[in-house]
C-alpha positions as CSV (number, residue, x, y, z in Angstrom):
1,M,10.6,-1.2,-10.0
2,G,8.8,-1.2,-7.2
3,Y,4.5,-1.8,-6.0
4,D,2.2,0.8,-5.9
5,M,2.0,2.7,-2.8
6,D,-1.6,2.1,-3.2
7,L,-1.4,-1.2,-2.4
8,I,-0.5,-0.7,0.7
9,V,-2.5,-2.7,3.9
10,G,-2.7,-0.5,6.8
11,T,-0.2,2.1,7.8
12,F,2.4,2.4,8.3
13,L,4.3,5.8,9.8
14,G,7.3,7.6,7.3
15,L,6.7,4.8,4.7
16,E,7.8,8.5,2.9
17,N,11.2,7.1,3.7
18,Y,10.8,3.6,1.9
19,R,10.0,5.1,-1.5
20,C,12.4,5.0,-4.2
21,S,13.2,8.6,-6.5
22,I,13.2,7.2,-9.5
23,C,10.3,5.2,-10.2
24,T,7.9,6.7,-6.7
25,E,7.5,3.7,-5.9
26,L,8.0,1.2,-2.7
27,L,11.6,0.3,-3.1
28,T,11.2,-3.5,-4.4
29,D,14.3,-5.5,-3.7
30,A,16.1,-2.4,-2.2
31,I,19.8,-0.9,-2.7
32,I,21.6,1.7,-1.4
33,L,24.6,3.7,-2.1
34,A,27.4,4.0,-0.1
35,E,28.7,7.9,-0.3
36,C,25.1,9.1,-0.3
37,E,23.4,6.6,1.4
38,H,20.1,7.2,-1.0
39,S,18.2,4.3,-1.6
40,F,16.5,2.7,-4.8
41,C,15.3,-0.5,-6.4
42,R,18.2,-2.9,-7.6
43,F,15.8,-2.5,-10.7
44,C,16.2,1.4,-11.6
45,I,19.1,1.6,-10.4
46,N,20.8,-1.1,-12.9
47,E,19.1,0.7,-15.5
48,V,20.5,4.5,-14.1
49,I,24.4,2.4,-14.4
50,K,22.9,0.1,-18.2
51,N,22.6,3.9,-19.2
52,G,26.1,4.8,-18.3
53,N,25.1,7.4,-16.1
54,M,27.2,6.9,-12.8
55,L,26.3,9.8,-10.7
56,C,23.4,9.3,-7.8
57,P,18.9,10.4,-9.2
58,D,19.3,12.4,-6.0
59,C,22.0,14.0,-5.3
60,R,24.3,14.0,-8.4
61,T,27.3,12.5,-5.9
62,P,29.4,10.7,-8.6
63,F,29.1,6.3,-7.4
64,S,31.1,2.9,-9.1
65,S,29.6,-0.5,-9.5
66,P,29.3,-2.4,-8.1
67,D,31.2,-1.4,-5.2
68,D,29.0,1.6,-4.3
69,V,25.6,-0.2,-4.3
70,K,25.0,-1.8,-1.1
71,Q,22.2,-4.2,0.9
72,P,20.3,-1.3,2.9
73,Y,21.3,-1.3,6.1
74,R,18.7,-4.0,8.3
75,I,16.2,-1.4,9.8
76,M,14.7,-1.0,6.5
77,R,14.7,-4.1,5.0
78,Q,13.3,-5.0,8.7
79,V,10.7,-2.5,7.9
80,L,10.2,-3.0,3.9
81,S,9.9,-6.7,4.5
82,G,7.4,-6.1,7.6
83,V,5.1,-3.9,4.5
84,K,1.9,-6.3,3.9
85,L,0.3,-5.4,-0.1
86,K,-3.4,-5.9,-1.3
87,V,-3.9,-8.6,-3.6
88,V,-5.0,-7.1,-6.7
89,G,-8.7,-7.6,-7.7
90,Q,-9.5,-7.9,-3.6
91,I,-11.4,-5.5,-2.4
């Protein structure tokens, strides 16, 4: 599951594009589906796969695992690695 968007330090333009549509949080251990290029947290898409529903949760495009579950593009990895999170309990 992803990180709560309220825990992000600073402002990141376009960060809404890095939100998992399954858990609605910031992508954690992000993956993309090769055919449709939608992105999800690895944990979240693994739960979809575990339930036997091999359709993209966003567009319903069929996919197979592990062949269609890919590492995200370099730019996505760079943006996500630059996001800083607040430590819980700090103000």
